N, C-alpha and C positions, 0 to 999 in steps of 0.2 A: 421444420424451419421454413420461413417464408423465402421465396426466391429473390435473389438480388435484382436491382434495377439495371437492366442492360440497354434500355432505350431512352435514357434521360437526354434532354435537349438543353442547349445553352439557355440559362435563365431559371431552370428548374432547381429546386432545393432537394438534395439527397441527404440521408442520414448515414454517416459512415461509422461502421463498427470499429471501435477502438478499445483498447484496454491498456492500462498503464498505472503508474504510481499515483495514488490519490491521497491527499491528506484527509484523515478522518478524525473524529473526536469521540471521547468517552468521558464519563465523570472522573474527576480527579481521584486518584487512589488514596490520597492523604486526607483531604477534607470531605470527600464523598459528595462534591458539588456544592458544599456550603460556603465556599470561598474563605472560610476562617477555621481556625483550630483553637482549642482551649489549652492554654499553658497553665500548669499548676506550679506555682512558685514554691520555694522552700518553706515558706510560712503557711502554706495551705491555701493561699489566695488563688482564685481562678481568674485568669486574664485571657480575654478573647483577642487573638491577633490574626492578621491576614495570613492566608496560606502562602508560603513561599514556594511550594512545589508547583502550583499551577499559575503563578505569576511569571511573566516573561520580562526579564530585565527590571526596569523601574515601574512597569505597568502594574495596575491593580490585579489581584487574583481573578481568574475567569471561572473557576469551578470546574474546569474541564482540561484534559490533556490531549495533545494531538499525537497521532501515530500515522504511519504510512502503510498502505495496503495496495496490492495489485487488484484493481477493480475494473469492471466494465464501464466504458464512457462513450455512449453513442453521441456523435458530434455532427451538427448540421453543416453542410457545405453548399454554397451556391455554385452551380456548374457554369464556368466561363469558357470551357472548351471541351471537346470530345475527341479522343484519339482512338482510332480503330486500326489495329495492326493484324493483317492476314498472314498466317504462317501455314506451313503444311499440317500442323496439328490443330488448327482452328483459328478463330478470331479472338484477339485479346482487346478488351475495351477498357480504357482508362479515362477518368474524368479529371479535368483541371479546374482548380478553383483559385482565384486571385487575379492579379493584374499581369501585364506583360513583363513588368520589372521583377516580379516575385510571385510564384504560385506554388501550389501543392498539387501533386498528382496522386490520385487514389485509384486502386483497381476496382472495376465494376463489381467484382465478387464481394466486396466489402460495403457496397452502397445499397441502401434500402429506402423505401418510401416513407417510413415512419420510425420513430425511436423504438417503439415496441417491436417492430420487425427486426431492427438491428440488434436487439438484445440477444437473440439466439446466436448470432455470429460472435457477439462480444463474449458470451459465455464460452464458446468454443475457443476463442483467443486466450481467455483466462485459463482454461483447461490445458491448452498447449503450453502456456507459460509455466504452469505448475509441473507439467511433465518434463519440461526442459530443466527446471530447477531440481527435480528429483534425479534426473540423469547427471546433472552437475554435482549433486551431492554424492553420487556413487563413484565419481571419478577422483583420481588423485589430483591434488592442486599443483604439485611439482613432480615432473616425471623423473627427476634425478634421485628421488627418495624412494626407498623400497616400501612394499606393503607392510612389512614387519615394522618399519620405522613409524608408519602411520598408526598401526595398531597400538604400539607402545605409547606414542604421543597422546592419542585420544584417551586411552585408559588412564594415563597419568593425569591429564586435564580433568577427566571425570572425577577421579579421586580427590583432586584439589578442590573442585567445585563442591563436592559432598562435604569435605571438611569445612570449607568456608560457610556453606549453608548451615551446618551444625553449629558453628560458632555463633552465627547471627541469630539462630533460633534460641540458643542458650542465653545470649546477651539480651534479647527481647524479653525472655521470660524473667530474667533477673531484674530488668528495669520495671517490668510490670509488678513484680513482687515488692519492689521498693516504693511504688506509687502509694501515696497516703490514701486511706479509705475516705470515701465521700460521705 
């Protein structure tokens, strides 16, 4: 991994390694990106209509659906101030970006000369987030409930989800069987 920028000056642009929720897109799972679906009426007539799954509100279908993912986001910042704090365990460097009425402070350890250099630290931030999420998954949500309660609850919910999935699989198969041949 490339070393962070520890000697930036006022006016320099640094790339800050960030990671967070990002809206991403994939093809619509209903129309497969075509923006329309074919409706087969009771008399066998095929009618092409706009896909309602990938349209938002009254807007036209887009052919894609959005989802959120935790992803790397290297972000450029123009340095407007440098803060160096000397402590017994070493020197801490922070860069300030913005005006006197409102600014952002970032640690020098997260600042790099280019977006490519920042991607290594971004990947580390994503990995840290995933590790935190896994630890949170391993913990109880509410301390006043016992582990036995959690086991029972999650087994019950898993069984309910299996029954619901089975119902929908059977329903889809029945609807497919009723569809008139083309």
